C-alpha positions in Angstrom: -69.9 3.1 -35.8 -67.9 1.5 -38.9 -64.5 1.9 -39.3 -63.2 2.0 -43.0 -60.2 -0.4 -44.5 -57.5 2.0 -44.0 -57.9 2.3 -40.7 -57.4 -1.3 -40.0 -54.2 -1.1 -41.8 -53.1 2.3 -40.1 -53.7 0.7 -36.7 -51.8 -2.6 -38.1 -48.8 -1.0 -39.2 -48.6 1.3 -36.2 -49.5 -2.6 -33.6 -46.7 -4.2 -35.9 -44.0 -1.0 -35.8 -45.0 -1.8 -31.7 -43.7 -4.9 -32.4 -40.8 -4.5 -33.9 -39.5 -2.4 -31.4 -40.3 -4.4 -28.9 -38.3 -6.9 -30.3 -35.2 -5.0 -30.3 -35.5 -3.7 -26.9 -35.9 -7.9 -25.7 -32.2 -8.0 -28.3 -31.3 -5.4 -26.2 -32.4 -6.4 -23.2 -30.7 -9.8 -24.0 -27.2 -8.1 -25.6 -26.9 -6.4 -22.3 -28.0 -9.3 -19.8 -25.7 -11.9 -21.3 -22.2 -8.3 -21.6 -23.3 -8.0 -17.5 -23.2 -12.1 -16.6 -19.7 -11.7 -18.8 -18.4 -9.0 -16.3 -19.8 -10.8 -13.9 -18.2 -13.7 -14.8 -14.7 -12.0 -15.0 -15.3 -10.2 -11.6 -15.2 -12.8 -10.1 -13.0 -14.8 -11.6 -10.5 -11.9 -10.4 -11.8 -11.9 -7.4 -10.7 -15.7 -6.4 -7.6 -14.4 -8.5 -6.8 -12.0 -5.4 -7.8 -14.1 -3.0 -5.7 -16.4 -3.5 -2.7 -14.0 -4.1 -3.8 -12.4 -0.8 -3.4 -16.7 1.1 0.0 -17.1 -1.1 1.6 -13.5 0.8 -0.4 -13.8 3.6 1.8 -17.8 4.4 4.5 -15.9 3.0 4.4 -13.2 6.0 3.5 -15.8 8.0 7.0 -17.9 7.0 8.6 -14.9 7.8 7.9 -14.0 10.5 7.9 -17.4 11.7 11.8 -17.4 10.1 12.0 -13.5 12.3 11.5 -15.4 15.9 13.7 -17.8 15.4 16.6 -15.8 15.0 15.4 -13.4 17.3 15.1 -16.3 19.5 18.2 -17.5 18.4 20.4 -14.1 18.7 18.7 -13.4 22.0 20.3 -17.5 23.5 24.1 -16.3 22.0 24.0 -12.6 23.5 22.6 -13.5 27.4 19.1 -11.7 26.8 20.6 -9.0 27.8 17.7 -6.8 26.4 14.5 -7.3 23.5 17.6 -9.1 21.1 19.6 -9.4 23.7 21.3 -6.1 23.2 22.7 -5.0 26.7 21.1 -1.3 26.3 21.9 -0.2 30.0 24.1 -1.8 31.0 27.2 0.4 32.4 29.9 -1.6 30.9 29.0 0.1 26.9 29.8 3.4 28.7 27.1 4.1 30.4 23.8 3.2 28.5 24.3 2.3 25.1 21.4 3.9 23.2 21.3 7.0 25.0 25.5 7.9 23.9 23.9 8.4 20.8 21.0 10.0 21.2 23.0 12.3 22.6 25.5 12.9 20.3 23.0 13.6 17.4 21.6 16.4 19.7 24.5 18.0 19.8 25.2 17.6 16.2 21.6 19.1 16.0 23.1 22.2 17.9 25.4 22.6 16.0 23.5 22.7 12.8 21.6 25.1 14.0 23.5 27.6 15.4 26.1 27.4 12.6 23.7 28.2 9.9 22.9 31.7 9.8 20.4 33.0 5.7 23.3 36.1 5.3 27.0 33.9 5.8 27.5 30.9 3.4 30.0 30.1 5.7 27.4 28.7 8.0 27.5 25.8 5.4 30.6 25.4 4.6 31.7 25.1 8.6 29.2 22.7 8.8 30.2 20.8 6.3 33.5 20.5 7.7 32.1 19.6 11.1 30.7 17.0 9.2 33.4 15.6 8.3 35.5 15.6 11.3 32.3 13.6 13.1 32.7 10.9 9.7 36.8 10.5 10.4 36.1 10.7 14.1 33.7 7.5 13.1 
């Protein structure tokens, strides 16, 4: 079985087309690889910057915590050490337990607000405002 020159030329043209396509694929692959390498290096750079930034933030936080601890111990020492920070929170000399007084007053204020507000009347809100003003004046 013999081939004609036309068949050889056709096969050669097909092979040349395939070679050109392979070259383009290779160029595209190389281009994609280079872009990927560039992206990776940029991400590594950002990661390194982020790590550096986090380390600096941690150092700042540690320094602030140390400063807070120092100030806390100074306050506790100056006030005689009654509570966690030197405040006599449940001491009778403050009138029956310092913090609970404020909590009771806040609860009473909340009860007055709920009692005075009625959806039908605007007077309830005016009364509440007047009571708030009176309380602020008392303080």
